[in-house]
N, C-alpha and C positions, 0 to 999 in steps of 0.2 A: 469562386472556388473551382479549380480545375478538377475534372473527372479523373479518377485514378486509373480508369480504364481507356478512355478515348482522348484524354488530355484536353478536351474542349472546356470552355469556362462558362458554359450556359447550363445552369441548373436551377431547380426550385427546391424549397424547403417543405418537407412533407410533414415533419413533426418535430418539435423543441421540447426538451426537458431540461430543468436545472436540478442540480444535486441538492441535498438536504441543506448544505451551508451556502448554496447559492453561488459557489465559486466556479463551478464547471458547468458549462451548457453543452448537451448533447443534441446535435441536429442531424435528423434523418433526411438525406437528400436524394433527389432523383435527376439523373442527367438528361436534359431535353434533346442531346444529340443521339445518344445511344440507348436511352431509357433504363440504364442500369442503376441501381441504388447503392448508396454508400452512407457511411456515418462519419461525422466530423466531431471533434471535441474542441471547445474553446474555453480556455482558462482565462478568468478574470484577473487583470494584473493588480498587484498590491500598490496602494498609495503610500503605505507604510510596510517597510521591510520587517520581516521576522528574523530575529537572530536566534542561534542556537548556542547555549552555553555548554561548552565541552567540560569533560571531568577536571581538566587542569585550569579551569576558570576562563579559558580564552573564548571569545565571542566570534562566530562565523555567521555569514548569511545562510539562512535555510536554503538547502538546495534539494529539490525533489528527487533528482537523479542519484544522489547519494544514498537516498532510502531504497530506491529501486535496485541500485548496484548491490547493496547489502543483501537485499531479500533474494536477488538472483543467485548470488554466491551460495546462499544457504539452500536454495532450491535446485542447485546444479544436479542434473541426472536424476531428478525426481519427477513423479508424475504431476506436475503443477504447470498449468498452463500460463502463458504470458498475461493472459487476461486476468487470471487470479492475482498475479502479482500486481498488476495495474489497480485492481479492485482493492487490494490491501492497502496500497499506497494511497488511493483516493480516501479510504476510510480513516487512515492515520491522519491525513491532511485535513479533512473535515473535523476531525477531533481536535487537532491542534489549534486550528483557525477559530473554532467555537469557544475554545477555552483559554487561549492565550492572545494577548494584544501585541506585544513587542518582543517578548523573550520567552523561550522554552528550553528547558534543560534537555540535553542529548539523552539523558537517562529515561526521561519520559517517552521520547520517540522510540527507544530500544525496547521499552517495556511493552509499548503498544504493539510493536512489530512482533515480539515473542508472543503476545497474547493471541494474535490473529494466526500466526504460524502453527501455534499449538493445536488450533482447532482444525487446521486442514491437513497437516503433515508433521507427525512427532519427530521424524528424523530431521527434517529442515529446521524445526524448532530447536533441537539439541545443537545442531551445527551452529545456528545463529547464537544460541545461548553460550556456546563454548568459546566464541569470539567476543561476544559483547560482555559476558561476566568475567571474562579472563580468569578462569579457574587456576588456583595455585597448586592443586595437587589432583590426583586421580579420584581420591574419595569424593571430593566436593563434585566433580563431574558425574561419578556413579550415583550419588545422591540425586541430582538433577535428572538423570536418566531414569532412575527408579520412580521418581516422582511423576515424571512425564508419562510414563507407560503403565503405572499402577492407578493413579487417580483418575477418577471419572470426570470428564468435562462436561457431561450433561446433567441436568437436574434430575434427581430421583423421579422415576415415573412409577405411578402406582400399578401393581400387577406384574412387574418384571420379576421380582423374587419373592 
């Protein structure tokens, strides 16, 4: 592994952790040349490819970067870090690979993305939902907006009201 700072390829692994689903390995490394630390992420390749079933019934290979691109569009000019988008994508992937073997509906992926976006940024959620749900009229969009901003996403906590 080449150091991103000095470009030497002599390093040691300090710490390794795998995700819940065991599909991603995070390694904390230290360069032996410049002593700076950096993190690498390794994705375990799939022996069986996952297909996504689109709304029209077409099947396409799962592509992580399509999920990221959709989230980035929804989060454009919002106070959401790139790391948060990566984290949402990781969580969606872990859920998909835990619950599906060969095929998953695009609808399921979209619903998971909206669920995570709703928790961190309501505006990004509405942007994503407006494209994903393909609202036919303004009333349907207004209903979604009012639900997003009026409903509580946190469980009732004793003593608040």
